[in-house]
Structure formats: C-alpha cells, structure tokens
C-alpha atoms as one frame of an Amber mdcrd trajectory, in Angstrom:
protein
 -74.033 194.725-117.764 -73.278 192.232-114.952 -75.521 193.089-111.876 -73.880
 192.169-108.189 -77.772 191.142-107.331 -77.404 187.697-106.119 -79.703 185.792
-108.472 -82.178 184.796-105.939 -82.970 188.320-105.039 -86.105 189.939-106.866
 -85.446 192.940-108.505 -87.939 195.124-110.830 -87.216 196.896-113.711 -88.508
 199.488-115.418 -90.587 200.087-118.644 -90.177 203.034-120.707 -93.737 204.698
-119.826 -92.527 204.208-116.070 -89.571 206.084-116.910 -90.830 208.934-118.836
 -94.156 209.575-116.260 -90.992 209.640-113.443 -88.769 212.175-115.345 -92.395
 213.993-115.981 -93.038 214.078-112.296 -89.395 215.992-111.493 -87.893 212.339
-109.933 -84.732 212.873-111.761 -84.057 216.324-111.776 -80.485 217.514-112.154
 -79.407 213.502-112.380 -77.779 211.815-115.914 -79.835 209.153-116.872 -80.772
 206.678-119.552 -82.936 204.006-119.488 -81.212 200.755-121.032 -83.175 197.695
-120.796 -85.389 198.531-117.782 -82.115 199.635-115.649 -81.561 203.219-114.766
 -77.395 203.599-116.476 -75.843 207.441-115.460 -74.364 208.781-117.886 -70.763
 210.398-117.334 -70.261 214.166-117.048 -68.854 215.342-120.297 -65.984 217.263
-121.007 -65.216 220.424-123.626 -63.993 218.058-126.246 -66.470 215.704-125.767
 -69.519 218.624-126.330 -67.641 220.280-128.701 -67.345 217.403-131.067 -70.708
 216.410-130.756 -72.098 219.902-131.711 -69.821 220.104-135.044 -70.916 216.124
-136.057 -74.627 217.630-135.512 -73.801 220.435-138.244 -71.712 218.366-140.260
 -74.780 216.462-140.173 -76.964 218.300-140.890 -75.294 219.775-144.020 -74.404
 216.821-145.189 -78.402 215.609-144.863 -80.022 218.964-145.500 -83.939 219.739
-145.551 -86.081 216.667-143.838 -83.734 215.927-141.368 -83.270 216.754-137.443
 -79.960 216.178-136.083 -80.844 215.402-132.066 -78.236 215.761-129.547 -78.192
 214.032-126.264 -81.807 213.235-126.417 -84.072 210.629-126.128 -84.863 207.891
-128.201 -87.786 205.553-127.344 -86.236 202.005-129.051 -88.674 199.825-127.019
 -90.247 199.883-123.990 -87.399 199.179-121.824 -84.744 201.280-123.282 -84.399
 205.267-123.707 -81.146 205.686-124.281 -79.730 209.439-124.911 -77.489 208.900
-128.221 -74.672 212.001-128.029 -76.245 212.167-131.761 -79.480 210.823-132.828
 -80.151 211.709-137.145 -84.195 211.800-136.925 -86.252 212.694-140.104 -88.794
 216.097-139.891 -87.954 218.644-137.480 -87.748 219.958-133.944 -91.381 220.440
-133.654 -92.506 216.835-135.143 -91.013 215.661-131.474 -93.237 217.369-129.040
 -95.723 214.903-128.024 -93.262 211.950-128.184 -89.565 211.200-128.457 -88.611
 209.517-132.259 -88.181 205.431-132.347 -86.074 205.171-134.783 -82.944 207.026
-136.115 -80.937 206.737-140.051 -78.189 207.436-138.167 -76.865 207.428-134.268
 -73.681 208.457-133.209 -71.986 208.049-129.900 -68.516 210.107-129.411 -66.582
 208.295-127.123 -63.493 208.080-124.949 -64.370 206.668-121.385 -66.975 205.308
-122.493 -65.950 203.035-125.537 -66.966 199.709-123.818 -70.265 200.747-122.807
 -70.679 202.558-126.408 -69.627 199.259-128.444 -71.099 196.421-125.758 -74.275
 197.471-124.387 -75.591 200.984-126.165 -74.753 199.080-129.542 -76.715 195.859
-128.479 -79.764 197.974-127.754 -79.167 200.173-130.701 -78.408 196.536-132.720
 -82.169 194.944-131.417 -83.724 197.595-132.165 -82.569 197.290-136.221 -80.884
 200.974-136.393 -79.228 200.260-139.386 -76.356 202.534-139.293 -74.377 203.129
-135.644 -71.234 205.110-135.553 -68.467 205.550-132.968 -66.200 208.442-133.096
 -63.481 206.536-130.905 -61.503 209.680-129.630 -58.987 207.373-127.713 -57.623
 205.889-131.629 -58.681 208.827-133.252 -61.006 206.627-135.343 -64.506 206.293
-136.869 -66.290 202.799-136.043 -69.240 202.172-138.382 -71.621 199.167-137.141
 -73.775 197.863-139.651 -76.382 195.172-140.557 -78.197 194.256-136.751 -78.268
 190.103-136.316 -79.659 188.304-133.311 -77.500 186.559-131.328 -77.722 184.751
-128.153 -74.939 185.612-126.514 -74.607 189.057-127.507 -75.960 191.603-124.129
 -78.984 192.198-125.431 -79.542 189.679-127.924 -78.169 191.195-131.302 -74.993
 193.000-132.464 -73.850 194.400-135.790 -72.173 191.931-137.832 -70.067 194.510
-139.753 -67.761 196.810-138.310 -65.082 199.006-139.493 -62.795 201.448-138.277
 -61.942 204.550-140.570 -59.189 207.367-140.410 -58.335 209.720-142.343 -58.244
 210.575-145.492 -61.241 207.697-145.827 -64.540 208.475-146.874 -67.453 207.729
-145.121 -71.433 207.473-146.852 -74.369 207.311-144.579 -76.521 204.534-145.189
 -79.169 206.684-145.062 -77.719 209.205-147.533 -76.024 207.291-150.004 -74.890
 209.974-152.765 -72.978 211.599-149.530 -69.518 211.553-148.887 -68.172 212.589
-145.551 -64.585 213.147-145.190 -63.822 211.049-141.619 -61.505 213.647-140.931
 -64.669 216.184-140.559 -66.375 214.060-137.659 -63.155 213.740-135.320 -61.260
 216.665-133.528
C-alpha cells in the first residue's frame, strides 16, 4: 500500500488492541473500516449483487462443511497485533457463541467477493492472509466470473506484507473445487458465482 506521507515524517500505526478499544468506545460508529497492518483502511460500500453472493456462498459453505463450522460474514478476523480485516466470509470452527469474548484468529477458509476491490483483495488482503498462514484463500472474481484459489502461503521479502500465496488457480464452471479443510467435499464453481 503506497503511502503519500513523506519518508521523513514520523507516523504511528495502530495496534489491534488499541483499535479494538476505540471500536468499543464507539469512535468509528457508522464508518466501514478495517485494520490492515496498522493502518485504517476504508471499506468499499457493498452493492446488492455483492451482498447477495456473499450470503449465498455462506449458505453453500455451511451446507458443505456441516455442524462444527460457522461462516462469519463481514466479521473481524484477529490475524495478528497489527491486522484485523473483515473478510466477506471466514469459515471458522465452532459456532457464533464461541466468539463472544474474542474474534477468531484463524479460519479454515477465507473468501473475498471482488468487483472493484480485486486489486486490494489480491495484493493487500492476500498478503495479510498469507502472512497469517491461512492455507485456503478464495477470491470470487465477479468481473471475470472466475474463482481464484490461493494456497501455499510462503514468505517473500518483496511482497507488500512479507508473504504471498505460491499457488493460484483460476477455476471456471463446470470445474469443482475442494476446500483444504474438507478434502472429501467437492463444490461446483458455478455454485459460488452469481
């Protein structure tokens, strides 16, 4: 994420604990923000197609994974001390009440639905998820009607957050996709696209 701040200007990034306290104090009411590597990033508004497909994917994955898994839609994921993004969908172990006292810090699968946010989802969010070691990251690319499956997170010095996914597949219908956390399940890619 390129900065417009001059290199000689001293800045201070927020830690996740500080951000959470500010949220609890109501400092960001009405604002759509995510903490990404210590910076507050304004989230884009959601159009109707985006919201509908996220809800649909949530239902599809809940059915695929079954009991013991919970799809969290647009909810925080406490990745590390500097990042608390809100992916469109994070599939986590357990149920909703398991996260009353704290946000989950990992997910079996993270999904972003991308239209105008494609570059952000690929480079920046992908880098954060790879740095956190999330093994299975999918981008539902609405612009190209393709499912991007990102796997095998590895450190890379030149990457925006120091890590990248080494494996990226572009899947189109009638292809099937198998989540890493549910190796016996096959999901038609067509079921994840509008």
